[in-house]
DRENPAVEX-895514 format. One record per residue: residue number from 1; residue in three letters; x, y, z negated of N, C-alpha, C in turn. Coordinates in steps of 0.2 Angstrom, whole numbers. Atoms other than C-alpha are relative to their C-alpha. Layout:
N
R num residuo   n_X   n_Y   n_Z  ca_X  ca_Y  ca_Z   c_X   c_Y   c_Z
R NUM     ALA     X     Y     Z     X     Y     Z     X     Y     Z
...
//
This chain:
116
R num residuo   n_X   n_Y   n_Z  ca_X  ca_Y  ca_Z   c_X   c_Y   c_Z
R   1     MET    -3    -1    -8   -21   -72   -78    -7     4     3
R   2     HIS     8    -4    -1   -34   -61   -69    -1    -3     7
R   3     GLN     2     4    -8   -42   -65   -53     0     4     2
R   4     PHE    -4    -6    -5   -34   -55   -40    -7     2     5
R   5     LYS     9    -2    -6   -52   -55   -28    -3     3    -2
R   6     GLU     6    -3     3   -61   -48   -40     3     8    -2
R   7     LEU    -3    -7     4   -47   -32   -44    -3     5     6
R   8     LEU    -1    -5    -8   -54   -18   -32     7     4     2
R   9     ILE    -6    -1     0   -37   -12   -34     4    -3     7
R  10     TRP     0     3    -3   -33   -27   -23    -5     0     6
R  11     LYS     5    -2    -6   -48   -24   -12     2     6     5
R  12     LYS    -4    -6    -4   -43    -6    -8     6    -2     4
R  13     SER    -7    -1    -5   -26   -10    -4     0    -5     4
R  14     ARG     1     5    -5   -32   -25     6    -3     3     7
R  15     LEU     3    -1    -3   -42   -14    15     2     6     4
R  16     PHE    -4    -4    -2   -29     0    18     6    -3     5
R  17     CYS    -4     2    -5   -19   -12    26    -3     1     8
R  18     SER     2     2    -6   -30   -16    39    -2     8     5
R  19     GLU    -2   -10    -4   -31     5    43     7     0     2
R  20     ILE    -5    -3    -1   -13     5    43     2    -3     6
R  21     TYR     1     2    -6   -13    -8    55    -2     2     7
R  22     SER     5    -4    -5   -27     2    67     5     4     0
R  23     ALA    -2    -5    -2   -17    18    65     6    -3     2
R  24     THR    -7     2    -4     2     9    71    -1    -3     6
R  25     ALA    -1     3    -7    -5     1    86     1     4     6
R  26     ASN    -4    -7    -5    -3    17    96     7     2    -3
R  27     PHE    -8    -3     1    14    21    90     4    -3     6
R  28     PRO    -4     3    -5    27    19   104     3    -7     0
R  29     SER    -2    10     0    32     1   108     8     0    -1
R  30     GLU    -8     0     2    51     8   106    -1    -1    -8
R  31     GLU     1    -1     8    45     8    86    -3    -7    -1
R  32     LYS     3     5     3    38   -10    86     4    -1    -5
R  33     PHE    -5     3     6    54   -16    75     0     7    -4
R  34     GLY    -2    -3     4    56    -1    68    -6     5    -4
R  35     ILE     3    -2     5    44    12    58    -7    -3     0
R  36     THR     6     5     0    29     1    65    -1    -6    -5
R  37     ASN     1     7     2    33   -15    58     6     4    -9
R  38     GLN    -3    -3     5    43    -3    42    -8     2    -4
R  39     LEU     7    -1     4    24     3    38    -4    -5    -2
R  40     ARG     4     7     2    15   -13    40     4    -1    -7
R  41     ARG    -4     6     3    26   -23    32    -1     4   -10
R  42     ALA     0    -4     6    29   -10    16   -12     2    -3
R  43     SER     7     0     3     8    -9    16    -3    -6    -1
R  44     VAL     0     8     4     6   -29    15     4    -2    -6
R  45     SER    -2     2     5    17   -28     1    -3     3    -7
R  46     ILE     3    -2     4     6   -18   -10    -6    -5    -2
R  47     PRO     4     4     3   -10   -30   -10     3    -7    -3
R  48     SER    -4     5     0     2   -44   -10     3     0    -7
R  49     ASN    -3    -1     5    13   -38   -26    -8    -1    -6
R  50     ILE     5     1     5    -4   -36   -36    -3    -7     1
R  51     ALA     3     6     1    -9   -55   -30     5    -3    -6
R  52     GLU    -4     3     3     7   -60   -36     0     0    -8
R  53     GLY    -1     0     6     8   -54   -51    -8    -2    -5
R  54     SER     6     4     4   -10   -57   -55     1    -7    -3
R  55     SER    -3     7     3    -2   -75   -58     1    -2    -5
R  56     ARG    -7     1     6     9   -72   -72    -2    -1    -5
R  57     ASN     7     1     6     5   -78   -87     0     6    -6
R  58     SER     1    -5     2     8   -62   -94    -1     7     2
R  59     ASN     1    -8    -2     3   -43   -95     5     5     1
R  60     LYS    -6    -5    -1    20   -36   -95     4    -4     5
R  61     ASP    -2     0    -6    25   -46   -80    -3     1     7
R  62     PHE     4    -2    -5    10   -43   -71     1     9     0
R  63     ALA     1   -10    -1    11   -22   -74     7     1     1
R  64     ARG    -8    -1    -3    31   -26   -68    -1     0     8
R  65     PHE     4     3    -7    20   -33   -52    -3     7     2
R  66     LEU     2    -6    -2    11   -17   -51     4     5     2
R  67     GLU    -5    -3    -1    25    -7   -53     3     1     7
R  68     ILE    -3     2    -7    32   -13   -36    -3     1     4
R  69     ALA     8    -2    -4    13   -10   -29     3     6     1
R  70     ILE    -1    -8     0    15     6   -33     7     4     4
R  71     GLY    -6     0    -5    34     8   -26    -1    -1     6
R  72     SER     1     0    -8    29     1    -9    -7     5     1
R  73     ALA     5    -5    -3    13    14    -7     3     7    -1
R  74     TYR    -4    -6    -2    25    28   -10     4     0     5
R  75     GLU    -6     0    -7    37    21     3    -4     1     5
R  76     VAL     6     1    -3    21    17    14    -2     8     1
R  77     GLU     0    -6    -4    19    37    13     3     6     0
R  78     THR    -4    -5    -2    33    44    15     2    -4     8
R  79     GLN    -1     1    -7    34    34    32    -7     1     4
R  80     LEU     7    -3    -5    16    40    36     2     8     1
R  81     LEU    -3    -6    -2    24    57    33     4     2     6
R  82     ILE    -4    -1    -6    37    53    44     0     1     7
R  83     SER     3     3    -8    28    46    59    -3     6     2
R  84     SER     5    -4    -1    16    62    57     5     6     3
R  85     ASP    -5    -4    -2    33    72    58     2    -1     8
R  86     LEU    -4     4    -6    39    61    73    -5     1     8
R  87     GLY     6    -1     0    20    67    80    -3    -9     3
R  88     PHE     3     8     0    16    46    80    -8     1    -2
R  89     ILE     8     0     3     0    51    71    -2     8    -1
R  90     ASN     2    -9     0   -10    66    70    -2     1    -7
R  91     GLU     0    -3     8   -14    76    54    -6    -2    -2
R  92     GLU     6     5     5   -32    69    50     2    -4    -2
R  93     SER     0     8     2   -27    52    52     6    -1    -7
R  94     THR    -4     4     6   -12    54    40    -2     2    -5
R  95     ASN     7    -2     6   -24    65    27    -3    -5    -1
R  96     GLU     5     4     1   -37    51    29     5    -5    -5
R  97     LEU    -4     6     3   -23    37    24     3     3    -6
R  98     THR    -4     0     7   -14    47    10    -5     0    -6
R  99     THR     5    -1     7   -29    51     0    -3    -7     0
R 100     MET     3     8     3   -34    32     1     5    -2    -2
R 101     LEU    -6     2     6   -17    29    -4     0     2    -8
R 102     GLU     0    -5     8   -16    43   -18    -7    -4    -6
R 103     GLU     7     0     3   -33    35   -24     2    -9    -1
R 104     ILE    -1     9     2   -25    15   -24     6     4    -7
R 105     ILE    -6    -3     3   -11    25   -31     0    -2    -9
R 106     LYS     2    -3     3   -18    32   -46    -7    -5    -4
R 107     MET     5     8     4   -31    15   -51     5    -4     0
R 108     THR     0     6     1   -18     4   -49     6     4    -7
R 109     SER    -5    -2     4    -6    15   -62    -4     2    -6
R 110     ARG     6     2     6   -23    17   -74     0    -8    -3
R 111     PHE     1    10     1   -24    -3   -72     6    -2    -5
R 112     ARG   -10     1     4    -3    -4   -77    -4     0    -7
R 113     ALA    -1     0     8    -6     7   -93    -6    -5    -4
R 114     THR     5     4     4   -21    -4   -98     3    -8    -3
R 115     LEU    -2     7     2    -9   -21   -99     6     2    -4
R 116     LEU    -4    -1     3     5   -13  -107    -1     1    -7
//
């Protein structure tokens, strides 16, 4: 069993959630239950799945949860790009967030590979 609070991927993805919450704070109010909610939930799913997977008894199970976290990261990336297309977030913020996300995805993928 891994101590998720010590994992850099968990720390970075947790910080990323805060950035998503900040970025979506100024989205249109009519999107509160739309893309704002979707982005926030998907971003929270990343560190949540890392934490949940770390509690599993086998590396194979942990790797499965890391795969789910990566899927959530790609979901967030898609939603960020759509938000940018709709003019809810500027290009600079989109680039900063996607860069952070790409690093989390790469780190998580590398870590996952060590478990298999």
